[in-house]
VEXDOTOR-656492 format. One record per residue (C-alpha): residue number from 1; x, y, z; residue in one letter. Coordinates in pm, whole numbers, always signed. Example, Ala and Ser with C-alpha at 12.3 -4.5 7.8 and 13.67 -1.06 7.14 Angstrom:
BEGIN
<node pos="1" X="+1230" Y="-450" Z="+780" code="a"/>
<node pos="2" X="+1367" Y="-106" Z="+714" code="s"/>
***
This chain:
BEGIN
<node pos="1" X="+1239" Y="-3124" Z="+3132" code="m"/>
<node pos="2" X="+1343" Y="-2861" Z="+2883" code="a"/>
<node pos="3" X="+1358" Y="-2917" Z="+2508" code="e"/>
<node pos="4" X="+1710" Y="-2766" Z="+2478" code="t"/>
<node pos="5" X="+1839" Y="-2910" Z="+2777" code="g"/>
<node pos="6" X="+1878" Y="-2567" Z="+2951" code="v"/>
<node pos="7" X="+1639" Y="-2475" Z="+3208" code="i"/>
<node pos="8" X="+1588" Y="-2103" Z="+3296" code="d"/>
<node pos="9" X="+1444" Y="-2028" Z="+3629" code="i"/>
<node pos="10" X="+1377" Y="-1695" Z="+3772" code="f"/>
<node pos="11" X="+1287" Y="-1663" Z="+4145" code="v"/>
<node pos="12" X="+1121" Y="-1327" Z="+4243" code="m"/>
<node pos="13" X="+1164" Y="-1299" Z="+4607" code="l"/>
<node pos="14" X="+922" Y="-1000" Z="+4658" code="g"/>
<node pos="15" X="+862" Y="-989" Z="+4935" code="p"/>
<node pos="16" X="+532" Y="-811" Z="+4862" code="r"/>
<node pos="17" X="+307" Y="-865" Z="+4550" code="p"/>
<node pos="18" X="+421" Y="-519" Z="+4391" code="h"/>
<node pos="19" X="+768" Y="-614" Z="+4429" code="d"/>
<node pos="20" X="+741" Y="-932" Z="+4251" code="v"/>
<node pos="21" X="+564" Y="-758" Z="+3971" code="i"/>
<node pos="22" X="+843" Y="-484" Z="+3976" code="r"/>
<node pos="23" X="+1105" Y="-765" Z="+3963" code="q"/>
<node pos="24" X="+924" Y="-968" Z="+3705" code="f"/>
<node pos="25" X="+905" Y="-659" Z="+3462" code="t"/>
<node pos="26" X="+1261" Y="-585" Z="+3531" code="g"/>
<node pos="27" X="+1321" Y="-920" Z="+3340" code="v"/>
<node pos="28" X="+1042" Y="-909" Z="+3079" code="t"/>
<node pos="29" X="+1018" Y="-535" Z="+3000" code="g"/>
<node pos="30" X="+781" Y="-287" Z="+3127" code="r"/>
<node pos="31" X="+499" Y="-213" Z="+2903" code="a"/>
<node pos="32" X="+390" Y="+160" Z="+2873" code="p"/>
<node pos="33" X="+42" Y="+259" Z="+3004" code="l"/>
<node pos="34" X="-210" Y="+293" Z="+2730" code="p"/>
<node pos="35" X="-342" Y="+652" Z="+2680" code="q"/>
<node pos="36" X="-628" Y="+704" Z="+2909" code="r"/>
<node pos="37" X="-905" Y="+722" Z="+2642" code="f"/>
<node pos="38" X="-799" Y="+384" Z="+2516" code="a"/>
<node pos="39" X="-964" Y="+217" Z="+2833" code="t"/>
<node pos="40" X="-1272" Y="+408" Z="+2817" code="a"/>
<node pos="41" X="-1589" Y="+361" Z="+2653" code="y"/>
<node pos="42" X="-1550" Y="+299" Z="+2255" code="h"/>
<node pos="43" X="-1860" Y="+306" Z="+2003" code="q"/>
<node pos="44" X="-1793" Y="+96" Z="+1704" code="c"/>
<node pos="45" X="-2005" Y="-93" Z="+1443" code="r"/>
<node pos="46" X="-1997" Y="-169" Z="+1089" code="w"/>
<node pos="47" X="-2088" Y="+72" Z="+953" code="n"/>
<node pos="48" X="-2144" Y="+442" Z="+970" code="y"/>
<node pos="49" X="-2318" Y="+552" Z="+643" code="k"/>
<node pos="50" X="-2189" Y="+920" Z="+644" code="d"/>
<node pos="51" X="-2114" Y="+1223" Z="+854" code="e"/>
<node pos="52" X="-2471" Y="+1278" Z="+941" code="a"/>
<node pos="53" X="-2493" Y="+915" Z="+1077" code="d"/>
<node pos="54" X="-2167" Y="+994" Z="+1288" code="i"/>
<node pos="55" X="-2307" Y="+1326" Z="+1407" code="f"/>
<node pos="56" X="-2651" Y="+1147" Z="+1503" code="a"/>
<node pos="57" X="-2488" Y="+885" Z="+1717" code="v"/>
<node pos="58" X="-2260" Y="+1120" Z="+1877" code="n"/>
<node pos="59" X="-2564" Y="+1354" Z="+1970" code="e"/>
<node pos="60" X="-2753" Y="+1061" Z="+2095" code="n"/>
<node pos="61" X="-2486" Y="+969" Z="+2357" code="f"/>
<node pos="62" X="-2508" Y="+1328" Z="+2459" code="n"/>
<node pos="63" X="-2884" Y="+1320" Z="+2476" code="t"/>
<node pos="64" X="-2899" Y="+1019" Z="+2675" code="y"/>
<node pos="65" X="-2603" Y="+1116" Z="+2885" code="d"/>
<node pos="66" X="-2391" Y="+804" Z="+2798" code="i"/>
<node pos="67" X="-2027" Y="+848" Z="+2846" code="p"/>
<node pos="68" X="-1825" Y="+769" Z="+2525" code="m"/>
<node pos="69" X="-1456" Y="+845" Z="+2435" code="d"/>
<node pos="70" X="-1396" Y="+724" Z="+2087" code="v"/>
<node pos="71" X="-1573" Y="+658" Z="+1767" code="l"/>
<node pos="72" X="-1447" Y="+381" Z="+1556" code="w"/>
<node pos="73" X="-1475" Y="+383" Z="+1157" code="l"/>
<node pos="74" X="-1478" Y="+74" Z="+974" code="d"/>
<node pos="75" X="-1371" Y="+21" Z="+615" code="i"/>
<node pos="76" X="-1658" Y="+216" Z="+470" code="e"/>
<node pos="77" X="-1514" Y="+560" Z="+546" code="y"/>
<node pos="78" X="-1246" Y="+493" Z="+286" code="t"/>
<node pos="79" X="-1266" Y="+591" Z="-92" code="d"/>
<node pos="80" X="-1369" Y="+240" Z="-246" code="s"/>
<node pos="81" X="-1175" Y="+51" Z="+31" code="k"/>
<node pos="82" X="-843" Y="+226" Z="-42" code="k"/>
<node pos="83" X="-685" Y="+293" Z="+298" code="y"/>
<node pos="84" X="-539" Y="+622" Z="+371" code="f"/>
<node pos="85" X="-827" Y="+783" Z="+169" code="t"/>
<node pos="86" X="-1161" Y="+931" Z="+264" code="w"/>
<node pos="87" X="-1494" Y="+861" Z="+80" code="d"/>
<node pos="88" X="-1555" Y="+1225" Z="-33" code="k"/>
<node pos="89" X="-1924" Y="+1191" Z="-76" code="s"/>
<node pos="90" X="-2006" Y="+1025" Z="+264" code="a"/>
<node pos="91" X="-1735" Y="+1220" Z="+456" code="f"/>
<node pos="92" X="-1666" Y="+1534" Z="+226" code="p"/>
<node pos="93" X="-1545" Y="+1749" Z="+544" code="n"/>
<node pos="94" X="-1357" Y="+1485" Z="+740" code="s"/>
<node pos="95" X="-1132" Y="+1737" Z="+931" code="i"/>
<node pos="96" X="-1435" Y="+1927" Z="+1022" code="e"/>
<node pos="97" X="-1611" Y="+1617" Z="+1146" code="m"/>
<node pos="98" X="-1316" Y="+1525" Z="+1347" code="q"/>
<node pos="99" X="-1307" Y="+1870" Z="+1499" code="r"/>
<node pos="100" X="-1687" Y="+1845" Z="+1595" code="k"/>
<node pos="101" X="-1631" Y="+1513" Z="+1748" code="i"/>
<node pos="102" X="-1324" Y="+1630" Z="+1938" code="a"/>
<node pos="103" X="-1529" Y="+1935" Z="+2109" code="e"/>
<node pos="104" X="-1692" Y="+1669" Z="+2305" code="h"/>
<node pos="105" X="-1356" Y="+1546" Z="+2427" code="g"/>
<node pos="106" X="-1377" Y="+1227" Z="+2183" code="r"/>
<node pos="107" X="-1153" Y="+1070" Z="+1950" code="k"/>
<node pos="108" X="-1189" Y="+888" Z="+1616" code="m"/>
<node pos="109" X="-1022" Y="+554" Z="+1539" code="v"/>
<node pos="110" X="-993" Y="+459" Z="+1173" code="t"/>
<node pos="111" X="-935" Y="+99" Z="+1029" code="i"/>
<node pos="112" X="-627" Y="+23" Z="+832" code="i"/>
<node pos="113" X="-574" Y="-328" Z="+703" code="d"/>
<node pos="114" X="-252" Y="-518" Z="+576" code="p"/>
<node pos="115" X="-386" Y="-567" Z="+212" code="h"/>
<node pos="116" X="-361" Y="-301" Z="-45" code="i"/>
<node pos="117" X="-624" Y="-265" Z="-307" code="k"/>
<node pos="118" X="-464" Y="-341" Z="-664" code="r"/>
<node pos="119" X="-595" Y="-27" Z="-837" code="e"/>
<node pos="120" X="-396" Y="+163" Z="-1089" code="a"/>
<node pos="121" X="-400" Y="+552" Z="-976" code="g"/>
<node pos="122" X="-425" Y="+456" Z="-607" code="y"/>
<node pos="123" X="-119" Y="+613" Z="-469" code="a"/>
<node pos="124" X="-26" Y="+358" Z="-197" code="v"/>
<node pos="125" X="-63" Y="+57" Z="-437" code="h"/>
<node pos="126" X="+117" Y="+272" Z="-737" code="d"/>
<node pos="127" X="+423" Y="+324" Z="-487" code="a"/>
<node pos="128" X="+428" Y="-31" Z="-346" code="a"/>
<node pos="129" X="+426" Y="-166" Z="-692" code="l"/>
<node pos="130" X="+710" Y="+88" Z="-826" code="a"/>
<node pos="131" X="+923" Y="+7" Z="-516" code="q"/>
<node pos="132" X="+861" Y="-378" Z="-523" code="s"/>
<node pos="133" X="+713" Y="-384" Z="-166" code="l"/>
<node pos="134" X="+467" Y="-655" Z="-211" code="y"/>
<node pos="135" X="+511" Y="-1014" Z="-90" code="v"/>
<node pos="136" X="+606" Y="-1204" Z="-393" code="r"/>
<node pos="137" X="+503" Y="-1534" Z="-524" code="d"/>
<node pos="138" X="+706" Y="-1849" Z="-428" code="n"/>
<node pos="139" X="+909" Y="-1814" Z="-778" code="n"/>
<node pos="140" X="+991" Y="-1421" Z="-687" code="n"/>
<node pos="141" X="+832" Y="-1375" Z="-1042" code="a"/>
<node pos="142" X="+545" Y="-1147" Z="-942" code="k"/>
<node pos="143" X="+355" Y="-996" Z="-658" code="e"/>
<node pos="144" X="+124" Y="-1237" Z="-471" code="y"/>
<node pos="145" X="-238" Y="-1128" Z="-552" code="e"/>
<node pos="146" X="-516" Y="-1242" Z="-327" code="g"/>
<node pos="147" X="-884" Y="-1126" Z="-257" code="f"/>
<node pos="148" X="-997" Y="-927" Z="+60" code="c"/>
<node pos="149" X="-1251" Y="-651" Z="+131" code="w"/>
<node pos="150" X="-1125" Y="-424" Z="-178" code="p"/>
<node pos="151" X="-1119" Y="-724" Z="-411" code="g"/>
<node pos="152" X="-805" Y="-795" Z="-582" code="p"/>
<node pos="153" X="-537" Y="-709" Z="-322" code="s"/>
<node pos="154" X="-167" Y="-757" Z="-224" code="s"/>
<node pos="155" X="+24" Y="-758" Z="+89" code="w"/>
<node pos="156" X="+327" Y="-558" Z="+199" code="l"/>
<node pos="157" X="+631" Y="-758" Z="+285" code="d"/>
<node pos="158" X="+641" Y="-633" Z="+622" code="y"/>
<node pos="159" X="+941" Y="-867" Z="+706" code="l"/>
<node pos="160" X="+1153" Y="-617" Z="+518" code="n"/>
<node pos="161" X="+1271" Y="-323" Z="+730" code="p"/>
<node pos="162" X="+1264" Y="-93" Z="+409" code="t"/>
<node pos="163" X="+888" Y="-177" Z="+376" code="v"/>
<node pos="164" X="+819" Y="-120" Z="+752" code="r"/>
<node pos="165" X="+985" Y="+230" Z="+713" code="d"/>
<node pos="166" X="+785" Y="+310" Z="+405" code="w"/>
<node pos="167" X="+470" Y="+187" Z="+567" code="w"/>
<node pos="168" X="+504" Y="+391" Z="+864" code="a"/>
<node pos="169" X="+542" Y="+696" Z="+653" code="q"/>
<node pos="170" X="+192" Y="+645" Z="+508" code="q"/>
<node pos="171" X="+33" Y="+752" Z="+845" code="f"/>
<node pos="172" X="+166" Y="+1112" Z="+816" code="a"/>
<node pos="173" X="-79" Y="+1393" Z="+793" code="y"/>
<node pos="174" X="+45" Y="+1472" Z="+434" code="d"/>
<node pos="175" X="-18" Y="+1112" Z="+304" code="r"/>
<node pos="176" X="-320" Y="+1023" Z="+510" code="f"/>
<node pos="177" X="-488" Y="+1351" Z="+389" code="v"/>
<node pos="178" X="-813" Y="+1412" Z="+565" code="g"/>
<node pos="179" X="-700" Y="+1286" Z="+905" code="s"/>
<node pos="180" X="-586" Y="+1492" Z="+1231" code="s"/>
<node pos="181" X="-457" Y="+1463" Z="+1575" code="p"/>
<node pos="182" X="-774" Y="+1337" Z="+1687" code="t"/>
<node pos="183" X="-758" Y="+1020" Z="+1455" code="v"/>
<node pos="184" X="-612" Y="+709" Z="+1588" code="y"/>
<node pos="185" X="-555" Y="+396" Z="+1404" code="i"/>
<node pos="186" X="-725" Y="+52" Z="+1405" code="w"/>
<node pos="187" X="-433" Y="-172" Z="+1322" code="n"/>
<node pos="188" X="-690" Y="-449" Z="+1190" code="d"/>
<node pos="189" X="-578" Y="-815" Z="+1098" code="m"/>
<node pos="190" X="-281" Y="-800" Z="+1320" code="n"/>
<node pos="191" X="-14" Y="-724" Z="+1079" code="e"/>
<node pos="192" X="+335" Y="-729" Z="+1232" code="v"/>
<node pos="193" X="+416" Y="-359" Z="+1149" code="c"/>
<node pos="194" X="+220" Y="-81" Z="+1347" code="t"/>
<node pos="195" X="+234" Y="+268" Z="+1323" code="a"/>
<node pos="196" X="+56" Y="+546" Z="+1507" code="f"/>
<node pos="197" X="+42" Y="+917" Z="+1458" code="f"/>
***
C-alpha cells in the first residue's frame, strides 16, 4: 500500500554487499567521510572556567597518556552568551590558547546556537535587527522574542536564503574575531542552516 498510489521499488542486485551499498548510494547520494579527528576522542563538559582550566585539562590528558583530539567549549566561552564573541576576562588570549592546544595535535570546538541575544550594541543582533532577519510574529508586526540561555533572544529566519547567506558570513575569521583554523563549530540545537570554516 502506498499513500499516493505510487510504489517506488529499488532493487539492488549486488551481487556482493559492497556492490549493494555502492548501488544504494548511487540512488540516495554519497555522504562525504568526516574529517579523521571527528571520529576520535572528544572532551566536552559544561563548562571550562577559563584558559587555565583548559590548559589543566589538556595537560592531564598528556600526563595520564589519554588520547584526545578535540576540546569542546560550551556557551560560557562567549562574552555574556553572545555568539561569535569571546569572554575577554576568562579567555583573553583565545588565539594563543588555540595555538597551544593545536601544538598537541588537538582542535577546539565552540558552540553556536540559533538564538541571538537581544542586546543593543551586540553586532550580530544589531545587524539582524537592521536587516529584518529575525523570525517575526504571526502578524508580521515585530520580531518574535523568546527566552533562552542569554535571556531575551530572537531567532533568525533560516528559511530565507538571504538570512542563510548572512548567517554563513558570521563564521568568517574577521567576524568571529578570536577564532582560528583549529576552531570548529558545534552547531547546537539543530538549526536548519549550518556553516563551517
